[in-house]
N, C-alpha and C positions, 0 to 999 in steps of 0.2 A: 448399527447406524447406517443410514442410506448415504452412499457416496454421490457427490454432486460434481458434474463436469463444469469447471469454470474455465472459459476460454480467455486467454490473455494474449494481447498483441504487443510486441516490442515496437516502440516508435523510433524514429530516426535518431533521437538524442539519447537513447537508452544505452547505458554501459553496465557491464557486470552480468551476474546470473539472475535468472528469474527467481522471484520469491518462492519459498516452499515451507511446508510445515517442518519444524526441526525435531519434533518428537511425535509419537503416536497419539498422545493426549493433548497436543497443542490445539487451542481454539482459534488461532490465527497465525499470521506470518508477518514478518517485517518487510516493509517497502521502504526503500531508501530514496531520498531526494536526489534528483539529477540536476545539480547546480554547480556553477563554476566559481562562485564566491559566496561568502557567508551572508546570511540574511538576519538582521537584528529586528525583532518585533518588540515594540513597546507594549506595556500592559493594555489589554483590550484591543490591540491592533490585530488585523487579519491580513493574510496574504495567500495567494495561490502558489503552491509549491509543486513544480513539475516532478512527476515520477518516471516519465518516459514509458509508461505503460497504459494500455487501454483494456478495460475489462468488459466482458459480455456477462451481465449479471442475470442469472436465471430468474424467471418469474417466481415471486414469493420469497426472494432472498434480498439481502442488502449488503453493502460494504460499508464498514465504519473505519474512519481514520482517527487515531488517538495519538496524543503527543508522546506517550510512553506506555508500553504494554502493562507495566506495573501500576499505572494510574487508572486502569479500567475498573 
């Protein structure tokens, strides 16, 4: 498998460790919300949730955000 260099920048409000693959066979990694209070979404409602990170996505690739890894 070809290794891809993904550049990640920590923004000013980022706290914690950078996301990483937890196992050799992992297809993705967890990114945590950088929020100070709970956010309640009603059915069908959307919101922008800050991660505190900026990604430089290589050409030909994409980043997907999913509510739970088990729901993919």
